[in-house]
C-alpha positions as CSV (number, residue, x, y, z in Angstrom):
1,M,-76.7,25.4,149.1
2,A,-73.5,24.0,147.5
3,G,-72.1,27.6,147.2
4,Y,-72.6,28.1,150.9
5,N,-70.9,24.9,151.9
6,Q,-68.1,25.7,149.5
7,R,-67.5,29.0,151.3
8,R,-67.4,27.3,154.7
9,D,-64.9,24.7,153.7
10,P,-62.3,24.5,156.4
11,M,-59.4,24.2,154.0
12,R,-60.5,27.3,152.1
13,L,-60.9,29.2,155.4
14,M,-57.4,28.2,156.4
15,W,-55.9,29.4,153.1
16,R,-57.7,32.7,153.4
17,R,-56.4,33.2,157.0
18,L,-52.9,32.2,155.9
19,L,-53.1,34.7,153.0
20,A,-54.3,37.5,155.3
21,L,-51.4,36.7,157.7
22,I,-48.9,36.9,154.9
23,L,-50.4,40.2,153.7
24,L,-50.2,41.6,157.2
25,V,-46.5,40.6,157.5
26,L,-45.8,42.2,154.1
27,V,-47.6,45.4,155.2
28,A,-45.6,45.5,158.4
29,I,-42.3,45.1,156.5
30,A,-43.3,47.9,154.1
31,A,-44.3,50.1,157.0
32,R,-40.9,49.5,158.7
33,G,-39.1,50.5,155.4
34,V,-41.2,53.7,155.0
35,W,-40.4,54.6,158.7
36,G,-36.7,54.2,158.0
37,V,-36.9,56.4,155.0
38,Y,-38.8,59.0,157.1
39,Q,-36.2,59.0,159.8
40,K,-33.4,59.4,157.2
41,S,-35.3,62.3,155.7
42,Q,-35.5,64.0,159.2
43,D,-31.8,63.4,159.8
44,S,-30.8,64.9,156.4
45,H,-33.0,67.9,157.1
46,V,-31.2,68.6,160.4
47,L,-27.8,68.1,158.7
48,K,-28.8,70.4,155.9
49,T,-29.8,73.1,158.4
50,E,-26.5,72.8,160.2
51,A,-24.5,72.9,157.0
52,Q,-26.4,76.0,155.9
53,A,-25.6,77.8,159.2
54,K,-21.9,76.8,158.8
55,L,-21.9,78.1,155.3
56,D,-23.4,81.4,156.4
57,D,-20.8,81.8,159.1
58,L,-18.0,81.0,156.7
59,Q,-19.3,83.5,154.2
60,A,-19.5,86.2,156.8
61,R,-15.9,85.4,157.9
62,E,-14.8,85.5,154.3
63,Q,-16.3,89.0,153.9
64,E,-14.6,90.1,157.1
65,L,-11.2,88.8,156.0
66,R,-11.6,90.4,152.6
67,T,-12.2,93.7,154.3
68,D,-9.2,93.2,156.6
69,I,-7.0,92.3,153.6
70,S,-8.1,95.4,151.6
71,N,-7.3,97.6,154.7
72,L,-3.9,96.0,155.1
73,K,-3.0,96.7,151.5
74,S,-2.7,100.5,152.3
75,D,0.0,102.0,154.5
76,R,-2.7,103.7,156.6
77,G,-4.4,100.4,157.3
78,V,-1.1,98.7,158.3
79,E,-0.3,101.6,160.6
80,A,-3.8,101.5,162.2
81,E,-3.5,97.7,162.7
82,L,0.0,98.1,164.3
83,R,-1.2,100.8,166.6
84,E,-4.2,98.8,167.7
85,R,-2.4,95.6,168.2
86,Y,0.8,96.8,169.9
87,N,-0.3,100.2,171.4
88,L,2.3,102.1,169.3
89,A,2.6,105.9,169.0
90,A,4.0,107.8,166.0
91,A,6.8,110.3,166.3
92,G,5.6,113.4,168.1
93,E,2.6,111.6,169.6
94,S,2.3,110.6,173.2
95,V,0.1,108.2,175.0
96,I,-2.1,109.6,177.8
97,I,-3.2,107.2,180.4
98,I,-6.2,108.3,182.5
99,V,-6.1,107.0,186.0
100,D,-9.1,107.1,188.3
101,P,-8.5,109.1,191.5
102,P,-8.0,107.0,194.6
103,A,-11.0,106.4,196.7
104,P,-11.2,108.4,199.9
105,P,-10.5,106.4,203.0
106,P,-13.6,105.4,205.0
107,P,-14.2,107.6,208.0
108,P,-12.8,106.1,211.3
109,K,-15.3,104.4,213.6
110,P,-15.9,106.3,216.8
111,S,-14.5,104.5,219.9
112,A,-16.8,103.5,222.8
113,L,-15.7,106.4,224.9
114,Q,-16.5,108.9,222.1
115,R,-20.0,107.4,221.7
116,F,-20.5,107.6,225.4
117,K,-19.5,111.3,225.4
118,S,-21.8,112.0,222.4
119,M,-24.8,110.6,224.4
120,F,-24.2,112.9,227.3
121,S,-23.1,116.1,225.5
122,W,-24.5,118.6,228.2
């Protein structure tokens, strides 16, 4: 009986509840820290994806520039670039400009008198 009374001692119950409350607060603080680390992990994953996309774009641009530079090292490449950029023609060449034919004018609208005459064409 003494063990039962000792378990129901009010001081002992109060200390247990206080200890449980302290443990609950510690768990809440730890959970908040873990949540912060999780959020930072998600943010860094997004930033990593964006940085990888930028790197891929820069590598593609670098390859394009290397191709352009190798083309510009030859006389033929320089000439082709000048022709494209400034619409130049070499000696003996001429530029042909193709112009679309003008659209035919729309047929004139018949006047009221002409419509009246067409109704009674006998």
